[in-house]
Structures are given as structure tokens and as C-alpha cells.
C-alpha positions as CSV (number, residue, x, y, z in Angstrom):
1,M,-20.8,19.1,-7.0
2,P,-20.7,15.4,-6.1
3,F,-22.0,12.9,-8.6
4,G,-24.8,10.5,-7.9
5,G,-26.8,10.1,-4.8
6,A,-26.9,8.1,-1.6
7,E,-28.0,4.5,-1.5
8,I,-31.8,3.9,-1.3
9,S,-31.6,2.9,2.3
10,E,-30.3,6.4,3.1
11,F,-33.3,8.2,1.7
12,P,-36.2,8.9,4.2
13,F,-39.5,7.4,3.1
14,P,-42.1,9.9,2.1
15,F,-44.5,8.2,4.3
16,P,-44.2,6.0,7.4
17,R,-43.4,2.3,6.8
18,E,-46.3,1.3,9.1
19,L,-49.6,3.1,9.8
20,P,-49.6,4.6,13.2
21,T,-51.6,2.9,16.0
22,M,-54.9,4.5,16.7
23,A,-57.3,4.1,19.6
24,P,-60.6,2.1,18.8
25,G,-63.0,4.3,16.9
26,R,-60.5,6.8,15.6
27,W,-60.4,5.3,12.1
28,E,-64.2,5.5,11.8
29,L,-64.1,9.1,12.9
30,L,-61.4,10.0,10.4
31,L,-63.4,8.4,7.6
32,F,-66.6,10.2,8.7
33,V,-64.8,13.5,8.6
34,L,-63.4,12.8,5.1
35,F,-66.9,11.9,3.9
36,L,-68.3,15.2,5.2
37,S,-65.5,17.2,3.5
38,P,-66.1,17.1,-0.2
39,G,-63.4,19.7,-0.8
40,L,-60.8,17.6,0.9
41,T,-62.0,14.5,-1.0
42,M,-61.8,16.3,-4.3
43,A,-58.3,17.5,-3.4
44,L,-57.2,13.9,-2.6
45,E,-58.7,12.7,-5.9
46,F,-56.8,15.4,-7.8
47,F,-53.5,14.5,-6.2
48,T,-54.1,10.8,-6.7
49,T,-55.0,11.4,-10.4
50,T,-52.0,13.7,-10.9
51,A,-49.6,11.2,-9.3
52,F,-51.0,8.4,-11.5
53,L,-50.6,10.5,-14.7
54,V,-47.1,11.7,-13.8
55,G,-46.1,8.1,-13.1
56,A,-47.6,6.9,-16.3
57,A,-45.9,9.7,-18.3
58,S,-42.5,8.9,-16.7
59,T,-42.9,5.2,-17.5
60,A,-43.9,6.0,-21.1
61,Y,-41.0,8.4,-21.5
62,Y,-38.5,5.9,-20.0
63,Y,-39.8,3.1,-22.3
64,F,-39.7,5.1,-25.5
65,N,-36.5,6.9,-24.7
66,C,-34.6,3.7,-23.8
67,R,-36.1,1.9,-26.8
68,F,-34.2,4.1,-29.2
69,Q,-31.4,5.5,-27.0
70,E,-28.9,3.6,-24.9
71,C,-29.8,3.2,-21.3
72,C,-28.3,1.3,-18.4
73,T,-30.8,-1.5,-18.8
74,R,-30.6,-5.2,-19.7
75,A,-31.7,-4.5,-23.3
76,W,-28.6,-2.3,-23.8
77,V,-26.3,-4.0,-21.2
78,P,-27.1,-7.7,-21.9
79,L,-24.0,-9.1,-20.1
80,D,-23.9,-12.1,-22.4
81,V,-21.2,-14.2,-20.7
82,K,-22.1,-17.3,-22.7
83,G,-21.6,-15.3,-25.9
84,L,-18.3,-14.0,-24.5
85,E,-17.0,-17.5,-24.0
86,A,-18.1,-18.6,-27.4
87,S,-16.5,-15.6,-29.1
88,L,-13.2,-16.2,-27.3
89,R,-13.2,-19.9,-28.2
90,E,-13.8,-19.0,-31.9
91,Q,-11.6,-15.9,-32.3
92,L,-8.7,-16.1,-29.7
93,F,-5.7,-18.3,-30.6
94,G,-3.0,-19.7,-28.4
95,Q,-4.3,-18.3,-25.1
96,H,-5.7,-21.2,-23.2
97,I,-5.1,-19.6,-19.8
98,A,-7.0,-16.4,-20.8
99,L,-9.8,-18.5,-22.3
100,D,-10.2,-20.4,-19.1
101,V,-9.9,-17.6,-16.6
102,I,-11.6,-14.6,-18.1
103,P,-15.1,-16.0,-18.8
104,K,-15.2,-17.6,-15.4
105,A,-14.0,-14.5,-13.6
106,I,-16.6,-12.3,-15.3
107,E,-19.5,-14.8,-14.9
108,G,-18.7,-15.2,-11.2
109,F,-18.6,-11.5,-10.7
110,L,-21.8,-10.7,-12.6
111,S,-23.7,-13.6,-10.9
112,N,-22.8,-12.3,-7.5
113,K,-25.6,-9.9,-6.5
114,D,-23.7,-8.7,-3.5
115,A,-20.2,-8.3,-4.9
116,R,-17.9,-6.7,-2.3
117,K,-15.7,-4.8,-4.8
118,P,-15.5,-4.1,-8.5
119,L,-13.9,-6.7,-10.8
120,A,-10.3,-5.9,-11.7
121,L,-8.5,-7.9,-14.4
122,S,-4.9,-7.2,-15.4
123,L,-3.8,-8.7,-18.8
124,H,-0.1,-9.0,-19.4
125,G,2.0,-10.1,-22.4
126,W,4.0,-9.0,-25.4
127,T,2.5,-6.9,-28.1
128,G,0.2,-8.7,-30.5
129,T,-0.8,-11.5,-28.2
130,G,-4.4,-10.5,-28.0
131,K,-4.9,-8.3,-24.9
132,S,-6.7,-5.4,-26.6
133,F,-8.5,-7.9,-28.8
134,V,-9.9,-9.7,-25.8
135,S,-11.0,-6.4,-24.1
136,K,-12.9,-5.6,-27.3
137,I,-14.7,-9.0,-27.3
138,I,-15.6,-8.4,-23.6
139,A,-17.2,-5.1,-24.5
140,E,-19.0,-6.5,-27.5
141,S,-20.4,-9.3,-25.4
142,L,-21.5,-7.4,-22.3
143,Y,-22.8,-4.2,-24.1
144,K,-25.1,-4.0,-27.1
145,N,-23.0,-1.2,-28.6
146,G,-19.7,-2.8,-27.8
147,M,-16.8,-0.4,-27.7
148,N,-19.1,2.4,-28.8
149,S,-21.3,2.1,-25.7
150,K,-21.4,5.2,-23.5
151,Y,-20.8,2.8,-20.6
152,V,-17.5,1.5,-22.0
153,H,-14.5,3.8,-21.4
154,K,-11.0,3.2,-22.8
155,F,-8.0,5.2,-21.8
156,V,-4.6,4.9,-23.7
157,T,-1.8,6.3,-21.7
158,S,0.2,7.8,-24.5
159,Y,-2.9,9.6,-25.8
160,H,-4.9,10.5,-22.7
161,F,-2.1,11.0,-20.2
162,P,1.0,11.9,-22.3
163,N,2.7,14.5,-20.0
164,V,3.9,13.4,-16.6
165,Q,4.0,17.1,-15.5
166,H,0.2,17.2,-15.7
167,T,-0.3,14.2,-13.5
168,S,-2.2,16.1,-10.8
169,K,-4.6,17.4,-13.4
170,Y,-5.0,13.9,-14.9
171,I,-5.7,12.4,-11.5
172,Q,-8.5,14.9,-10.8
173,Q,-10.0,14.4,-14.3
174,L,-9.8,10.6,-14.2
175,Q,-11.4,10.4,-10.7
176,E,-14.2,12.7,-11.8
177,W,-14.8,10.7,-15.0
178,I,-15.0,7.4,-13.1
179,R,-17.3,8.9,-10.4
180,G,-19.6,10.6,-12.9
181,N,-20.0,7.6,-15.2
182,V,-20.5,5.0,-12.5
183,S,-23.2,7.3,-11.2
184,L,-24.9,7.0,-14.6
185,C,-24.5,3.2,-14.8
186,K,-23.2,0.9,-12.1
187,R,-22.3,-1.7,-14.8
188,S,-19.7,0.6,-16.3
189,L,-16.5,-0.8,-17.9
190,F,-13.1,1.0,-17.8
191,I,-10.2,-0.2,-20.0
192,F,-6.7,1.1,-19.4
193,D,-4.2,0.4,-22.1
194,E,-0.4,0.9,-21.9
195,M,-0.4,0.5,-18.1
196,D,3.4,0.0,-18.3
197,K,3.7,3.7,-19.5
198,M,1.3,5.2,-16.9
199,N,2.6,7.2,-14.0
200,P,2.4,5.1,-10.7
201,E,0.7,8.1,-9.0
202,L,-2.0,8.1,-11.6
203,I,-2.5,4.3,-11.2
204,D,-2.8,4.7,-7.5
205,S,-5.5,7.3,-8.0
206,I,-7.8,4.5,-9.2
207,K,-7.3,2.6,-5.8
208,P,-10.4,4.1,-4.0
209,F,-12.7,2.8,-6.7
210,L,-11.4,-0.7,-6.4
211,E,-11.6,-1.0,-2.6
212,Y,-14.1,-2.9,-0.5
213,Y,-16.4,0.1,0.1
214,S,-20.1,-0.1,0.1
215,H,-20.1,3.4,-1.5
216,L,-18.0,6.5,-1.7
217,D,-19.8,9.8,-1.4
218,G,-23.1,8.0,-2.2
219,V,-21.8,6.3,-5.4
220,V,-21.6,2.5,-5.5
221,Y,-18.7,1.1,-7.5
222,R,-19.0,-2.6,-6.6
223,K,-20.7,-3.5,-9.9
224,A,-18.2,-1.7,-12.2
225,M,-15.4,-3.5,-14.1
226,F,-11.8,-2.5,-14.6
227,I,-9.4,-4.1,-17.2
228,F,-5.8,-3.2,-17.3
229,L,-3.6,-4.0,-20.4
230,S,0.2,-4.0,-20.1
231,N,3.3,-5.3,-21.8
232,A,5.0,-5.5,-18.4
233,G,5.9,-9.0,-17.4
234,G,6.0,-10.1,-21.0
235,E,9.7,-11.2,-20.8
236,K,8.9,-13.2,-17.7
237,I,6.0,-14.9,-19.5
238,N,8.2,-15.6,-22.5
239,D,10.9,-17.2,-20.4
240,V,8.5,-19.6,-18.7
241,V,6.9,-20.6,-22.1
242,L,10.4,-21.1,-23.7
243,D,11.5,-23.2,-20.7
244,F,8.4,-25.4,-21.1
245,W,9.2,-25.8,-24.8
246,Q,12.8,-26.7,-24.2
247,R,11.8,-29.4,-21.7
248,G,9.5,-30.9,-24.3
249,M,6.3,-29.9,-22.6
250,K,3.2,-28.5,-24.3
251,R,2.2,-24.9,-23.8
252,E,-1.2,-26.1,-22.9
253,D,0.4,-27.7,-19.8
254,I,1.2,-24.2,-18.4
255,Q,-1.3,-23.2,-15.7
256,R,-2.1,-19.8,-14.4
257,T,-0.5,-20.8,-11.1
258,D,2.8,-21.3,-12.9
259,L,2.8,-17.6,-13.8
260,E,0.5,-15.5,-11.6
261,N,2.6,-15.0,-8.5
262,S,5.8,-14.5,-10.3
263,L,4.1,-12.2,-12.8
264,S,2.6,-10.0,-10.0
265,L,6.0,-9.7,-8.3
266,E,7.7,-9.0,-11.6
267,V,5.5,-6.0,-12.4
268,Y,5.4,-4.8,-8.8
269,N,9.2,-4.6,-8.5
270,N,9.9,-3.4,-12.0
271,K,10.3,0.4,-12.0
272,K,9.4,0.5,-15.7
273,S,6.2,-1.5,-15.4
274,G,3.8,1.3,-14.2
275,F,2.7,-1.0,-11.4
276,W,6.0,-0.4,-9.5
277,H,5.1,-0.5,-5.8
278,T,1.5,0.4,-6.6
279,H,-1.2,0.0,-4.0
280,L,-3.3,-1.8,-6.5
281,I,-1.0,-4.8,-6.0
282,D,0.2,-4.6,-2.4
283,K,-3.5,-4.1,-1.3
284,N,-4.5,-7.1,-3.4
285,L,-7.1,-5.1,-5.4
286,I,-6.4,-6.8,-8.7
287,D,-8.4,-10.0,-8.8
288,Y,-6.7,-11.8,-11.6
289,F,-3.3,-11.4,-13.4
290,V,-3.9,-13.1,-16.7
291,P,-0.7,-14.0,-18.7
292,F,-0.9,-13.9,-22.5
293,L,1.6,-16.3,-24.0
294,P,3.9,-15.6,-27.0
295,L,2.3,-16.9,-30.2
296,E,3.9,-19.6,-32.4
297,Y,3.9,-20.1,-36.1
298,K,0.7,-22.1,-36.1
299,H,-1.1,-19.3,-34.3
300,I,0.0,-16.7,-36.8
301,V,-1.4,-19.0,-39.6
302,L,-4.8,-19.1,-37.7
303,C,-4.8,-15.3,-37.3
304,A,-4.1,-14.8,-41.0
305,K,-6.8,-17.3,-41.9
306,A,-9.4,-15.5,-39.7
307,E,-8.5,-12.2,-41.4
308,L,-8.9,-13.8,-44.9
309,Y,-12.2,-15.4,-44.0
310,S,-13.5,-12.0,-42.9
311,M,-12.6,-10.7,-46.4
312,H,-14.2,-13.7,-48.1
313,F,-10.9,-14.5,-49.8
314,E,-10.7,-17.8,-51.6
315,D,-7.0,-18.8,-51.6
316,V,-6.8,-18.8,-47.8
317,D,-4.2,-21.4,-47.1
318,Q,-1.6,-20.1,-49.5
319,V,-1.8,-16.5,-48.4
320,A,-1.9,-17.4,-44.7
321,T,1.3,-19.5,-45.1
322,K,3.1,-16.6,-46.8
323,V,2.0,-14.2,-44.1
324,A,3.3,-16.5,-41.3
325,E,6.6,-17.1,-43.1
326,E,7.3,-13.4,-43.3
327,M,7.0,-12.8,-39.6
328,V,10.1,-12.4,-37.3
329,Y,10.5,-15.1,-34.7
330,F,12.6,-15.7,-31.6
331,P,14.9,-17.3,-30.5
332,K,16.6,-16.4,-33.8
333,D,18.2,-19.8,-34.2
334,Q,15.0,-21.7,-33.6
335,R,12.2,-19.3,-34.7
336,I,9.6,-20.5,-32.3
337,F,7.7,-17.4,-31.1
338,S,6.5,-14.4,-33.1
339,V,8.1,-11.2,-32.0
340,K,5.0,-9.1,-32.8
341,G,2.4,-11.8,-32.3
342,C,-0.5,-11.2,-34.7
343,K,0.0,-7.4,-34.5
344,T,1.0,-6.9,-38.2
345,V,-0.9,-9.8,-39.7
346,A,-3.8,-7.7,-41.1
347,A,-1.4,-5.4,-42.9
348,K,0.5,-8.3,-44.4
349,V,-2.8,-10.0,-45.4
350,N,-3.8,-6.8,-47.2
351,Y,-0.5,-6.8,-49.0
352,W,-0.7,-10.4,-50.2
353,T,-4.3,-10.2,-51.2
354,T,-3.6,-7.1,-53.3
355,A,-0.5,-8.8,-54.8
356,N,-2.6,-11.9,-55.7
357,S,-5.3,-9.8,-57.3
358,E,-2.8,-8.1,-59.5
359,L,-1.3,-11.4,-60.8
């Protein structure tokens, strides 16, 4: 059974858009007949009253139901782009390109009442650079229930699609899931993690939902959002950042244009990227490739401080320094960039705060 229904324009009106033309005197005759037919008049009154009560009951049910249960309304899907930008500025460290691109991309998409296709963002970089963290902030800013919203759907390749032999079944299930949930809420958000581990056939099964279609089988996908997270291209990003550093240039001088084209080609031609020769790239269906840069020592300190502040810990500077000093950096002889980003910072903070409390 197909999900959803046709667009409103495809439904026939239950009554003509315009009253039919009548010869002079016909309207007076019709009113006279109605006046002389009390049974017909009472029937009309009954149906009018019933329609009013049904409409009022539906409105009341919708109001009270959506007041306490999540619905696809502005109250539950506030789409707070300003809050998104503020949260990213406050909580995201060392990612000036993502901070510039992501809020603008989402705001531009949401403000376009006649978007031609869904929004597709592809976030690339080594582990611990903030990709998953940013997707979480996006969900928390756009949906009242954040990642727990029934309109936010996250897929992790190693968990949801672990067996390549079941790819055909995964494709069917994934397409049905996307179709069914967009039918329930056009402003649905789909997050795909570990894209570098996903079977290319499964990735290409998402293609129809990212195309420039007004609708597919009556379902409109143009207001949905797709975010892809991948480690693919991380080495290319690291090489560019290291080259800037060796030339004495600031990382903030790196622009999206310095990386975007080479990044898309890198993941497209890499057989281990998941995006290898995928139609999502060669059909230009991904709107933005967003590089996440490797984090430096100073960024690790900021990550540790943020974790400590959330714990209301007092000796923030000392513990944050110890955490940052314990991390592994590359190149080995210069120790510039963190190998794991901020991935293990929380665990190390827990260790040092526990150690301090025991002293």
C-alpha cells in the first residue's frame, strides 16, 4: 500500500469552484421551492449542524492531541535557525567552515517556500572532529524533542545495515521507511552515519528522494533534509590543513572552495568511501560537501573545558591541560593535530576528575 496521498491540487473539489450560471429568475424559483419544502430545509439544517460539530470536534481533538503529543506543527518543529547558529558558535570548536556553511544552507533551504529538492549535506572529516555533534545540534535546534523526535531518523551503517548480503532487503526497508515518514511529516530529518562503510547500492537507493521531483507516488520530499556523515576524505582534508600550517598560514584562511571540489572527487573515486561512483555525486544531488578540519591542541583544551563546565567542576584549567597533553597528535615529530579529535575527551575528563576527587 503506498504511503501518503496526492497533492491537494490533484484532489477533486467536493463542490464546483464557481456557482453555475442560471437564467434570470431561476434562483428565485429555487429559493421559493426550498421555502415550501420544510423537510428539505430541516435536512439541510441537520447536515449543516453536523458538519459544524464534526469540524469543531476535529479541531478540538487536533488541538489537545498536539498539545501533549508530538505533531508536525511549528510548536513541535520550531526550525530555530538562529538558535542553531548560536549553539554552533558556542559549542563547536575549530570548524570555521562548518560554522559558516551549515546555518546559511539550512536557513536558505527553510526560507524557500518552493524548494525544488530536499536539502542534502555531506559532512566529512576524521573521527572526533564534530560531525555527529553538529548533526545533534541541528536536530535539537529544529525539533523540540531533538534527537528523540519521531521526525528525526538516524541510521548507523554498522548497526542498521551490517550484512552486505542483505542489501536488497535493506534497500526495500529504507525506501519504505523514508516514504512512510515523509508522508507523516514533510519536514523530516534523516541522518546517515558511517557513510564510508555503506554499500554503494544502498546509498544509490536514496537517490529518488533527493531528486528534483514535485512528488513521487503522491509524496512530496522537497521539504525533507538529509545529512550524511563520513570519515571519507579525511586524509585529503588533513593534507590541505597541514600544507597551510607548513606555509605559515592560519587555518581560518582555508575556505570551503579550497576543499569542496577536491573532496567530492576524492570520495567519488575512492572505492572505500561508500560514495564510490555514486549517483548522489555524479547527478549533483548533494548540495554541500562540508569539510571538518583536524583539531589542534588548543581545540582539545576547549573541548575539555566545555565538558568540565557541564559538570560544574572547579579546577577547569588544570584538568583541561592534563587531558589535552595526554592526547596523541600528528605529525609525530611536531604534534600539531589530534589523531582522535575530541572523541575521547569526555572519558579522560571523567578519569582526571575522579583522580582529583580522590586526592
